[in-house]
C-alpha positions in Angstrom: 19.4 -15.1 -101.3 21.4 -18.2 -101.0 24.9 -18.1 -99.4 27.4 -21.0 -99.2 30.6 -21.5 -97.3 33.2 -24.3 -97.7 36.7 -25.0 -96.4 38.1 -26.7 -99.5 41.4 -27.7 -98.0 43.3 -26.8 -101.1 41.3 -25.4 -104.0 43.4 -26.8 -106.8 43.0 -30.3 -105.3 39.2 -29.7 -104.8 38.8 -28.6 -108.5 40.2 -32.0 -109.5 37.5 -33.6 -107.4 34.6 -31.9 -109.1 34.4 -28.5 -107.4 33.1 -26.7 -110.5 30.2 -29.1 -110.8 29.4 -28.8 -107.1 29.5 -25.0 -107.4 26.7 -25.1 -110.0 24.7 -27.6 -108.0 24.7 -25.5 -104.9 23.0 -22.7 -106.7 24.3 -19.9 -104.5 24.4 -16.1 -105.0 27.6 -15.9 -102.9 30.1 -18.6 -102.4 32.9 -18.2 -99.8 35.8 -20.5 -99.6 38.5 -21.0 -97.0 42.0 -22.6 -97.1 42.5 -22.1 -100.8 46.2 -22.7 -100.4 47.4 -20.8 -103.4 48.9 -17.6 -104.6 47.7 -15.1 -107.2 48.0 -16.6 -110.7 48.2 -20.2 -109.6 44.6 -21.0 -110.8 42.2 -19.7 -113.4 38.8 -20.3 -112.0 35.9 -18.3 -113.2 32.1 -18.7 -113.2 29.8 -16.9 -115.6 27.9 -14.1 -113.8 30.3 -14.1 -110.8 33.1 -11.8 -109.7 35.8 -13.1 -107.4 37.7 -11.5 -104.6 40.8 -13.2 -103.2 43.0 -12.9 -100.1 46.4 -14.7 -100.2 48.7 -15.7 -97.4 52.3 -14.5 -97.7 53.4 -18.1 -97.0 53.0 -20.2 -100.2 50.5 -23.1 -100.1 48.9 -21.9 -96.9 45.6 -20.5 -95.7 43.8 -18.1 -98.1 40.2 -17.1 -98.8 38.0 -16.1 -101.7 34.5 -15.0 -102.3 32.5 -15.5 -105.6 29.5 -13.2 -105.8 26.9 -12.4 -108.4 26.4 -8.8 -107.1 29.3 -6.4 -107.3 30.3 -5.2 -103.9 30.6 -1.5 -103.0 34.0 -2.2 -101.5 36.2 -5.1 -100.4 38.5 -5.5 -97.3 41.3 -8.0 -97.1 42.3 -7.9 -93.5 41.3 -6.9 -89.9 43.6 -3.9 -90.0 46.1 -5.4 -87.6 49.3 -5.9 -89.6 50.7 -9.0 -87.9 47.3 -10.7 -88.1 46.8 -9.9 -91.7 49.7 -11.9 -93.3 47.8 -15.2 -93.8 44.9 -14.2 -96.1 42.2 -15.1 -93.6 39.6 -12.4 -94.4 37.6 -11.2 -97.3 34.9 -8.7 -96.4 32.5 -7.3 -99.0 30.1 -4.4 -98.5 26.8 -4.6 -100.3 24.0 -2.0 -100.2 22.1 -3.9 -97.5 24.8 -5.7 -95.5 28.4 -6.6 -94.9 29.5 -10.2 -95.9 32.6 -11.5 -94.0 34.4 -14.7 -95.0 36.9 -15.9 -92.4 39.3 -18.7 -91.9 40.1 -18.6 -88.2 43.6 -19.7 -87.1 43.9 -23.2 -85.6 45.2 -23.3 -82.0 47.3 -26.3 -83.0 48.2 -29.4 -81.0 48.8 -28.8 -77.4 47.3 -25.3 -77.9 50.7 -24.2 -79.2 49.2 -21.2 -80.9 46.5 -20.4 -78.4 47.8 -16.9 -77.6 47.7 -16.0 -81.3 44.2 -17.5 -81.5 42.9 -15.5 -78.6 44.3 -12.2 -80.1 42.7 -13.1 -83.4 39.3 -13.8 -81.9 39.3 -10.5 -80.0 40.4 -8.6 -83.1 37.8 -10.4 -85.4 35.0 -9.7 -83.0 35.9 -6.0 -82.8 36.2 -5.9 -86.7 32.7 -7.3 -87.2 31.1 -5.2 -84.5 32.7 -2.1 -86.0 31.5 -2.9 -89.5 28.0 -3.1 -88.1 28.5 0.4 -86.7 30.0 1.7 -89.9 33.6 1.9 -88.6 36.3 0.7 -91.0 39.7 -0.7 -90.0 41.6 2.2 -91.6 39.7 4.7 -89.4 37.2 5.6 -92.2 33.5 5.4 -91.9 30.7 3.7 -93.9 26.9 3.4 -93.5 26.0 1.2 -90.5 24.4 -2.0 -91.7 23.9 -5.7 -90.6 26.7 -8.2 -90.9 26.7 -11.8 -92.3 29.8 -13.8 -91.5 30.8 -17.3 -92.4 33.7 -19.7 -92.6 35.8 -22.2 -90.7 35.8 -20.8 -87.2 37.9 -23.8 -85.9 35.8 -24.3 -82.8 33.0 -26.6 -81.8 31.0 -24.3 -79.6 28.9 -26.7 -77.5 29.1 -30.5 -76.7 26.3 -31.1 -79.3 28.6 -29.7 -82.0 31.0 -32.7 -81.9 30.7 -36.5 -81.7 33.1 -37.1 -78.8 33.2 -34.0 -76.5 34.6 -35.8 -73.5 37.9 -37.0 -74.9 38.3 -33.8 -76.8 37.8 -31.3 -74.0 40.8 -29.0 -73.8 42.0 -29.9 -77.2 42.4 -27.5 -80.1 38.9 -26.6 -81.3 37.2 -27.6 -78.1 39.2 -25.7 -75.4 37.5 -23.6 -72.9 39.4 -20.6 -74.2 38.2 -21.0 -77.8 34.6 -21.8 -76.8 34.6 -18.8 -74.6 35.7 -16.5 -77.4 32.9 -17.9 -79.6 30.4 -17.2 -76.8 31.8 -13.6 -76.7 31.2 -13.3 -80.4 27.6 -14.3 -80.1 27.1 -12.0 -77.1 28.4 -9.1 -79.2 25.1 -9.3 -81.1 25.4 -12.3 -83.5 23.3 -15.4 -84.0 24.5 -18.9 -84.9 21.9 -19.5 -87.7 22.0 -23.3 -87.9 21.7 -23.7 -84.1 19.0 -21.1 -83.9 16.9 -23.1 -86.3 17.9 -26.6 -85.0 18.8 -26.2 -81.3 18.6 -29.9 -80.5 19.8 -31.5 -83.8 22.6 -33.9 -83.1 25.1 -35.5 -85.6 25.2 -32.3 -87.7 28.9 -31.9 -88.5 30.9 -30.1 -91.1 34.4 -31.5 -90.6 35.8 -35.0 -90.2 39.3 -36.2 -89.6 40.9 -38.2 -92.4 41.8 -40.7 -89.7 39.9 -43.7 -88.2 37.2 -43.7 -90.8 35.7 -40.6 -89.1 33.5 -39.5 -91.9 32.1 -43.0 -92.6 31.2 -43.2 -88.9 30.1 -39.5 -88.8 32.5 -38.9 -86.0 32.8 -35.2 -86.8 32.8 -31.6 -85.6 30.6 -28.6 -86.5 33.2 -25.9 -86.9 31.9 -24.2 -90.1 29.2 -21.5 -89.4 27.0 -18.8 -90.7 26.4 -16.1 -88.2 24.2 -13.0 -88.7 23.8 -9.9 -86.6 20.7 -10.2 -84.5 18.9 -7.6 -86.6 18.9 -10.2 -89.4 17.8 -13.1 -87.3 14.2 -12.9 -88.5 15.4 -13.0 -92.1 16.9 -16.5 -91.8 14.8 -18.9 -93.9 17.0 -22.0 -93.9 20.4 -23.4 -92.9 21.9 -26.5 -94.4 25.0 -28.7 -93.9 25.9 -30.8 -97.0 27.7 -33.8 -95.5 27.2 -35.8 -98.6 29.3 -33.5 -100.7 32.9 -34.7 -100.9 36.1 -33.1 -102.1 37.5 -31.9 -98.8 37.6 -32.9 -95.2 35.0 -30.2 -94.6 31.6 -30.0 -96.4 29.7 -27.0 -97.6 27.3 -25.2 -95.3 24.6 -22.9 -96.6 22.3 -20.1 -95.4 19.1 -18.8 -97.0 18.2 -15.2 -96.2 15.2 -13.2 -97.1 16.9 -10.0 -98.1 
């Protein structure tokens, strides 16, 4: 099974840059997008053989997530179950017979860590949400069959120094603060595996986001902030992990995971 995640930084703009052709080239069974920046009815985007499940932000032109999948899910969740955290369309979670698939667009802590308190609350709630899904506990208090979890998306944090080009000058900035990095460590310690880093523990220069400033992408001065994580009971099912830095259309590039399920 091939899974793809991509922060498209505005889906309507990305479609104008060849998104539909890229979708076909990636050859995925599930495609998860973040930062779609649209409301219901603002785009008619369909792919033969795929169903789509959308979460929209209340604020127009902001945030938003979607999952395209070949297999019909058993159920779909559109939030963490925390009302004040669920207004920005940051979650689409699909239950399949063998696993949960969670697409996430994590809030940015913003310049000067202006939104760090919100970010910390989000990280704690998201970690609990994913851990509970694994145990078969739903946000509304209902129950489901316990099963493994696959999560992906823009987590808005470079976890370790190897995950960004210039760790020194960026230490303490949004996306590389001790607080955000610590919460990502907490997520891994809750029983999840960073699939790319598990396969390539020492690979440098593997980034998924580049600033539009200072020719960052041409110079590969980037950050790895887009991830696929799996619960540790799926770690031995990971067959491959890719970062497609050559694919344009956004300031992020697609990342992929191949699972033997």
